[in-house]
N, C-alpha and C positions, 0 to 999 in steps of 0.2 A: 504494499500499499503506500502510495506516495504521501509524503508529508506535506501538509498544506495548512493554510489558516484554519484555526478551530473556530467553531461558532458556539457561543454560549448565550443563553438568555440572560440578559442583565436583570438583576433584581430591582425591586422598587427603589426610587431615589431615596436618599437619606431624608428622613422625616424628623423634624424637631420634636423633642419630647413634649414640649409645651407649645401651644398655639402662639404664633407671632402676631401681635396686634398690628392692625393696619394703620399706616401713617395717616395722620389727620393734618391737613393744611388749612390755615386761615389766610385769606387775602392773596390767593394765588392769581397771578396775572400771566399774560402769554410769555413773558421773559422767564419768569420763575418756572412755568410749566416746561418750557423748552430746555432749561438749564438743569432742573432737579428731577422733575416727575418723569418726563418721557425717557431720559437716559437710564433711569433706575429700573424700568420695566417691571415695576412693582405696583400693586394696587394703592390707591390713595383716596382718601375721603376729602373732598373740598368743601370745608365748612363755610357756609354763608355764600356760596357761589350764586345761588338763585334768590337770596333773600329780598332783593329789590325788584324782582320780576313782577309784573302786574298780576299774573296768575297766582303767585304766592301771596301776594297782598290780598287779593280777593278771597282766597282760601282761609287767610287769617281772620278776615272779617266775619264770615259765616258760610255755612254749606250753601245757603241760597245765593250768596254773592259769587261763590266759586262756580256754581252752575250756570248763573246768568252770564258770567264772563265767558265761560266755554261756549255757551250758545251763541255768543256774538260771531263766533267763527264756523259753527257747525254748517254742514251741507246736507241736502236732503237725499243722501246716499246711505245705505245700510253700512253699519260698522260690525266687525266681529264681536260677538258677546258670548259670555259664559253665564250660566245660571245653575246654581246648585241648591238643593234642599237646605233648609235651616240647620239640619243636623251636621253638615260639614263645617259649620262655624267659619266660613270664609276660606277654608283650606281646600283648594282645587287639587285633587290628586287621583288616586285610584280607589276602587271599592276595597274593603278589607280582604277579599279573596284575590285581588290584583287582576281580575278578568276584564274589567271595563272601568272607564272613568266614572268618577262620582259627580259628574255635572253634564249638562247639556250644552252643546256648542251650536250657536246659530247666528243669525244677524238681526240687527235692529237699527232703525234710524236713531241717531244720537239723542235728539231732543226728548223723545219719550223715554229713552233709557235714563237720561238724567232726571227726568220728572219722577220716575219710579224710585230712583235712589232717594230723592227728597221725601217722597211720600212714605217710603218705608223706614226712614231713619228713626222713628219712634217705636217701631215694632219691637216687641220683646224678642222674637226669634225671627229676624228678617231672612229672606232668601239671600244666599251668597250670590253676588253679581259682579261681573268685571267686564271691562272693555280693555283689550290689551294690544300693545305694539302697533299702534296706528302710525301710518305715514303722515306725520302732522301736516306737511305742505298740501297733501291731497284731501285729508279729512277735515282739517282746521286751518284753511289758508289764512295767512296773516298772523297766526299765533306765534310761530318761530320768530318772525320779524319784531314782534312786540316783547318777546321774552328772551329767546336765545341770543338775539343780537347784542344784548347788554353785556354779554360775556365777551371779554377781550381775548378769549381763548380760541384755539382752532375750531373750525366748524364741527370737528368731531366731538367736541364737548358740549355743544349746544343742544337744546331740547330736540330730541329726534324720536322720541317714543313716549307714550304715557299709558298708564293704566288707571282706571277709576274703579275702585272696589268698594263694596259695602259689606259690613257684618252688622254694624249697628248704626253707622252714620256714614255719609259720603266722604271719602277722602281721595286725594290725588297721590298717586305713587308711580314709581317705575321710570323715572327719568334715567335714561341709559346712554352710555356711550356708543357711538356709531363709528365705524371705521377704526383707524388706528392713528 
């Protein structure tokens, strides 16, 4: 048999015994992002990045103000929506036997979906509801210009997706990075 390179499966990478906290950065701007964050190739939490966005200000005012703000941008096109029984308590996942999802997936115009979130916010056991990963320029034209453009960061850090969920009251979550 000829000697040749041997092939071995590499084991899992070294894993720290203790979880490493994610770095939190306050007051990040484009220069700091380019100098510190991007080269580190590590996750980071940007504290306060969106605090001055009109969407955040509306959400801090009230659920009604947040929904009215979103409705300013909504289009009469269906959005992807998830609905789960109150028993899932807002946790979209699989059924206990892992054979199917514990929610229904469908579409709904955004305005009636938002109205339902407001209507159900006082329910003791509301249905779990979510709209996830919208292409904001398509579904909420003008929203990114009013919100994400206040960020002096690259376009990849601007508002590019959102989710609206409800367990007991409407909240906005899910701002995510797009691209790299």
